[in-house]
Steps between C-alpha positions, in 0.01 A plus 500: 500500500256671264528421131627772271223652288689753294865574428649790308851464361691796362199706389585810297278767352592829333304792363732667253815590694333444838560160663192442712600147608860385547560126539215451747506167686209411725307195616160472667372192679147365497295656778755779555416869534788712367518878544667674207633836618705791367480868415334626182707392201647199679356259241210354697227585249710385205566169673134426573399606149751250366347238729146588393577494127464875443870536410709243317846454647820567305699224667490240774248227575178463700423159651151410624459174690855412391421541129640779278219723373461789256246769583403681179194677641274526803284208384806271505559596864135449599488161329817402682354594838616859559243764597608864530328790671657819369489843660235611251299183580493398129121520476292584193312820596228452236396162641303414812645372825389143431627511141841613624515227763427222251642653180627222275405237760120511493338186653259316272149395599538166321875426474441184299369712212826694476478818290129437440416540869372832637704671771386426856389856585334417833818334628710798390273747683487293819875439503575866425306614809682254727842587353444871563419424865815285530706786354382729782267722297236597756305714251228299328588504130282358227694246287375686190661830610746632242859513625543851351277639776696347790764657723866400473474302821194312381672413172805367681281290729324348200836402353582339836166318494579363153831360624323351803276298274750405231777427749792409278821336614681834503314822586687826443372805688640837393419758772155340557410718800546833319184713530335246731326571828579323827243223454601435140870497596435243772315289241806508272732387780250230597490384138881468494496289817222279362684458170801367692282262702360359175851442363516794260809717464493880497736775391400812693624844396425771755640818655342407834773316687261438789287286268811311392571391855136402548467254213827424319737205547796639308619843388677578173646847438580634153717794402588623149354194332655227708438310823724640774364318807290197595408396853235328706269739682628379839858593406439875485281784622338811359804721556730246337283477189474878472878523516548243222244671274649849539874425509716522193 
């Protein structure tokens, strides 16, 4: 049996009079791909933003590797081992592709010198080119290209490439195939499969149920801020999931 990576107990989050999360309980095992589904307003985005440190929770507890943790900001989540790819790709438009890929994690040319070492620019450029190929970007992009000049699909693929390289223990993908072409979409699904093979866990939010049945191990459905159904992929089918999402 796979070891539990993360457990949520009684998570609550409100915005004024609106309760976005209501006593959410959920666990994710190491190496497990979990689809998080639900209509708009179901609480999916609030839940992953709580997991990625964007929102602080009002009540409940998050456990990571069996230890209680407090996520005060996104850096806390990254340091813990949680990488999130948001719908807007969370890139800095005024920086280059390579700068975005290695932002805050620049490799040093002489690590032993610490802060006195120059950044290893040649490694960054070489690795950027290979990561873009792995992410399914067929167009030849210069690593120095500014992100502001890229299409939405290219930006999303770069965010995917960043997660490929800094594969954390838990990778959260929020509608990662939005605005992507066929080749780029296949690269995303391939990345999810490879992440599982390497022992990483993924939370995958998508409106494409066909993709869910291609790559996910377990399906979790939310409605009005709470989890209303959990099942293994083999226990249901597309019609059954559609019915659970839309009922009530």
